[in-house]
C-alpha positions in Angstrom: 0.0 0.1 0.0 1.4 3.2 -0.9 2.2 6.4 1.0 -0.5 8.5 -0.6 -3.2 5.6 0.2 -2.6 5.4 3.6 -3.0 8.9 3.9 -6.2 9.3 2.3 -7.1 6.5 4.6 -6.1 8.0 7.6 -7.7 11.0 6.6 -10.8 9.7 6.4 -10.6 7.7 9.4 -10.2 11.1 11.7 -12.9 12.7 10.0 -15.3 9.8 11.4 -13.8 10.3 15.0 -15.9 12.0 17.7 -15.7 16.0 17.1 -13.5 17.8 19.1 -13.4 21.6 20.4 -10.2 23.8 19.2 -9.4 24.6 22.8 -7.4 21.8 23.7 -3.9 20.9 22.5 -4.4 17.7 19.8 -2.2 14.5 19.7 -3.2 12.1 17.0 -3.1 8.7 18.0 -3.6 5.0 16.5 -4.3 1.9 17.8 -3.2 -1.3 16.3 -5.8 -4.0 18.2 -9.4 -3.4 20.0 -8.2 -5.5 22.8 -7.9 -4.4 26.7 -4.4 -3.9 26.7 -4.8 -0.9 24.3 -7.9 0.4 26.2 -6.1 3.1 28.5 -7.1 5.8 25.9 -10.7 5.2 26.1 -10.7 4.8 29.8 -9.2 8.4 29.9 -11.4 10.2 27.3 -14.5 8.4 29.3 -13.5 9.8 32.9 -12.6 13.5 31.4 -9.1 12.7 32.2 -7.8 13.8 28.8 -9.7 17.5 29.6 -8.2 17.3 32.8 -5.0 17.9 31.1 -6.2 19.8 28.2 -5.9 17.5 25.6 -7.8 15.8 22.8 -6.5 12.7 21.8 -8.4 11.3 18.3 -7.3 7.4 18.4 -7.7 5.9 14.7 -7.5 2.1 14.5 -5.5 0.5 12.1 -5.4 -3.1 12.5 -2.2 -3.9 11.1 1.4 -2.9 12.4 2.9 -2.0 9.3 0.3 0.7 8.2 0.1 2.4 11.8 4.0 2.2 11.8 3.6 3.8 8.4 1.0 6.2 9.2 3.8 7.3 11.8 6.3 7.7 10.0 4.7 9.3 7.5 3.8 12.3 10.0 0.2 11.2 9.9 0.0 10.6 13.8 2.5 11.7 16.7 1.4 8.5 18.8 1.4 4.7 18.3 -0.1 1.9 20.9 1.3 -1.3 19.3 3.7 -4.1 19.9 7.1 -3.6 19.6 8.0 -5.3 16.3 7.7 -2.5 13.8 9.9 -0.2 15.8 12.6 -2.1 16.4 12.7 -4.0 12.6 12.4 0.2 11.5 15.2 1.3 13.7 17.5 -1.7 12.7 16.5 -0.9 9.1 18.2 2.6 9.7 15.2 5.1 10.6 16.1 5.7 14.8 13.1 8.6 14.6 10.8 6.1 16.3 11.2 5.2 19.9 9.2 3.8 22.6 8.3 5.6 25.8 6.5 3.2 28.1 5.2 0.1 28.0 1.8 -1.8 28.7 2.6 -5.4 28.3 6.0 -7.2 28.1 5.0 -10.8 27.6 2.4 -12.3 25.2 -0.8 -13.0 26.3 -2.4 -14.6 23.0 -3.8 -18.0 23.0 -4.7 -20.3 20.1 -8.5 -21.5 20.0 -10.3 -24.4 18.6 -13.1 -26.7 18.5 -13.1 -29.1 21.5 -12.0 -32.1 19.8 -9.0 -30.7 18.8 -6.3 -30.8 21.8 -2.9 -30.4 20.8 -1.2 -28.0 18.8 -0.3 -31.3 16.5 -3.9 -31.9 15.9 -3.3 -28.5 13.4 -1.5 -30.0 11.1 -2.7 -29.8 7.6 -5.2 -26.8 9.4 -5.8 -22.9 8.8 -4.4 -20.8 11.5 -6.0 -17.5 11.9 -3.9 -14.1 12.8 -4.6 -10.7 12.7 -1.8 -9.6 10.3 1.4 -11.2 9.2 4.0 -9.3 11.5 1.2 -8.4 14.2 1.9 -10.2 17.8 -0.7 -12.8 17.2 1.5 -13.9 14.6 4.9 -13.6 16.4 3.1 -15.9 19.1 1.8 -18.4 17.0 4.8 -19.1 15.2 7.0 -19.1 18.5 4.4 -21.6 19.9 4.5 -24.1 16.5 8.4 -23.9 16.8 8.3 -25.8 20.4 6.8 -28.5 18.5 8.8 -28.4 15.3 6.0 -26.8 13.1 6.3 -24.3 10.6 3.8 -22.4 8.7 3.5 -23.5 4.8 4.5 -26.7 5.9 2.6 -27.8 8.9 -0.1 -25.7 8.7 -1.8 -22.5 7.1 -1.9 -18.9 8.4 -5.0 -16.7 7.8 -4.7 -12.9 8.0 -8.1 -11.8 9.5 -7.6 -8.2 9.9 -8.6 -7.6 13.4 -9.7 -9.8 16.3 -13.5 -9.5 15.7 -13.2 -10.4 12.6 -11.3 -13.3 13.6 -13.6 -14.5 15.8 -16.2 -14.4 13.2 -13.9 -16.4 10.8 -13.9 -19.3 13.6 -17.4 -19.3 14.0 -18.2 -19.5 10.3 -15.7 -22.4 10.1 -13.6 -20.3 7.8 -10.8 -20.9 10.3 -9.7 -24.0 12.0 -8.2 -22.2 15.2 -7.6 -18.7 15.7 -5.1 -16.6 17.7 -7.2 -14.5 19.9 -6.4 -11.7 23.3 -8.7 -10.5 25.8 -11.7 -10.1 25.6 -12.1 -12.2 22.3 -10.7 -15.4 23.4 -13.4 -15.3 26.4 -16.0 -15.3 24.2 -14.9 -17.9 22.1 -14.8 -19.9 25.1 -18.6 -18.7 25.5 -19.1 -20.2 22.4 -18.0 -23.5 22.7 -14.7 -23.4 21.5 -11.6 -24.2 23.7 -7.6 -23.6 24.5 -5.2 -25.4 22.3 -2.7 -23.2 23.8 -3.1 -20.7 27.2 -0.5 -18.3 26.2 -0.2 -16.6 29.6 0.8 -19.0 31.2 3.9 -19.4 28.5 5.5 -16.2 29.6 7.2 -15.1 25.9 9.3 -12.1 26.5 7.9 -9.5 24.0 7.4 -5.6 23.8 3.1 -6.7 23.2 1.7 -3.3 24.1 3.9 0.0 24.3 3.6 3.8 23.7 5.5 4.8 20.7 6.0 8.2 19.6 9.1 10.0 17.4 12.3 11.7 18.6 11.4 14.4 15.9 7.9 15.0 18.0 9.7 14.7 21.1 12.1 17.4 20.2 9.4 20.0 19.2 6.5 19.0 21.4 7.9 17.4 24.7 5.4 19.3 27.1 2.8 18.2 25.4 4.1 14.7 25.4 4.6 14.9 29.1 0.9 15.6 29.6 -0.3 13.3 27.5 1.6 10.6 29.7 0.4 11.8 33.2 -3.1 11.6 31.7 -2.1 7.9 30.3 -0.6 7.3 34.5 -3.8 8.3 35.7 -5.6 5.6 33.2 -3.8 3.2 34.4 -4.1 3.3 37.9 -7.9 3.3 36.8 -7.7 0.5 34.8 -5.7 -1.9 37.6 -8.3 -0.7 40.4 -11.6 0.2 39.4 -12.6 -2.7 37.2 -16.5 -1.5 37.1 -15.1 1.5 34.9 -13.2 -0.9 32.9 -15.6 -2.9 32.4 -18.1 -0.3 31.4 -15.4 1.2 28.9 -14.6 -2.2 27.1 -18.7 -3.1 26.7 -18.6 0.5 24.8 -15.8 0.4 22.9 -16.0 -3.1 21.8 -19.4 -3.8 21.8 -19.5 -6.7 23.9 -22.3 -7.0 26.5 -21.7 -10.0 27.8 -20.8 -9.7 31.8 -19.1 -12.9 32.6 -16.9 -12.6 28.9 -15.8 -9.1 30.3 -15.2 -10.4 33.7 -13.0 -13.2 32.5 -11.3 -11.0 30.5 -10.4 -8.7 32.8 -9.0 -11.1 35.5 -7.2 -12.7 32.7 -5.3 -9.9 31.5 -4.9 -7.4 34.1 -2.2 -9.7 35.5 -0.2 -9.3 32.7 0.0 -5.3 32.5 2.2 -3.2 33.7 0.5 -0.7 37.0 3.7 2.0 36.0 3.6 1.8 32.6 7.5 0.2 32.7 9.1 -1.3 29.8 11.1 -4.1 30.1 14.3 -4.1 28.4 14.5 -7.7 28.2 11.3 -7.4 26.1 13.0 -5.6 23.6 16.0 -7.8 23.8 13.6 -10.9 22.5 12.5 -8.7 19.6 16.2 -7.9 18.7 17.1 -12.0 19.3 14.3 -12.7 17.1 15.5 -10.5 14.0 19.4 -10.6 14.3 19.1 -14.4 12.2 17.9 -12.7 9.0 19.5 -9.3 10.0 22.8 -9.0 11.4 22.2 -5.3 12.1 19.9 -6.1 15.3 22.9 -7.7 16.6 24.7 -3.9 17.4 21.7 -2.7 19.1 20.5 -2.4 22.8 17.4 -2.1 24.1 18.2 1.0 26.1 18.5 2.7 23.0 15.2 2.2 21.3 13.5 3.4 24.8 13.4 7.0 25.8 12.7 6.8 29.6 12.5 10.8 30.2 8.6 10.8 30.8 8.5 7.7 33.2 11.3 9.1 35.1 9.8 12.6 35.4 6.4 10.7 36.7 8.2 8.9 39.6 11.1 11.4 40.5 8.0 14.3 40.9 6.7 12.1 43.4 3.7 12.0 41.1 3.1 8.1 40.6 3.8 7.8 44.3 1.0 10.5 44.9 -1.0 8.7 42.6 -0.9 5.5 43.7 -0.9 6.3 47.2 -0.3 3.0 49.1 -3.3 1.5 46.6 -2.3 -1.9 45.6 -2.8 -3.1 41.5 -5.0 -5.6 40.9 
């Protein structure tokens, strides 16, 4: 897809977002998946936290990491909520403008689900396995777990791109897929429809930057105070995410259009354990991506994880006492 088409699609998406006032400062964001781990901006919007910090954050869903990364590099957006593979590949490839500024999830929590008669990964030989996109975290997770059984895509099974999590569930329910790679709450919804875990991903704790906040160094250079306000809003949203389940359930129900309380409860209880209360990015999660890239691109061996991470905003939140005051001795779920 060429840059002009990406820009046109992005402009159209922005135009369909909710209206905003002209008084607040705007940061245009992109998210790569409609899942609980990317819900902090929704929480900030619904609780008035963005208004508190005089911010507008129109958030566009682009359900593929390569296109989301392209939107960032092309200047169509200023902040990306995504896994880390796109950033790391971009930096290793020679463009060092993208940078991590915080982490949300540092290990993979996708799972592979199928009909109850499929018990093991080996039962999926010759079958169709759904992932959102090649290069997305769902793809990375599936490749890693099949590799542990000596199975390879193309030879032992087929991978099918669905575009997004809702589409994944629909394809699974229609029989177009034999198994699907899903995150919360979509895995819980599949379970409610009679499907079962073939692999329960959270138990494996495969390290990787699964969800993070990403921006451009060039944007920071000109807008650092704006990014600082955004990070304060996200810190407050993270506090709500980890301590006020009822608000989170209402937000997820609205944005994901899921009314089944049991599904949302199960998803929250499973996923919250994997999320970072204070938005820390773990360097071992970045290193895992570098290690995965290195066999096909030796340039990855030259990078240290900290070179891809600008921690100034988390440092500011900690050193100023903002985080300690925000949490006030309250424990995360």
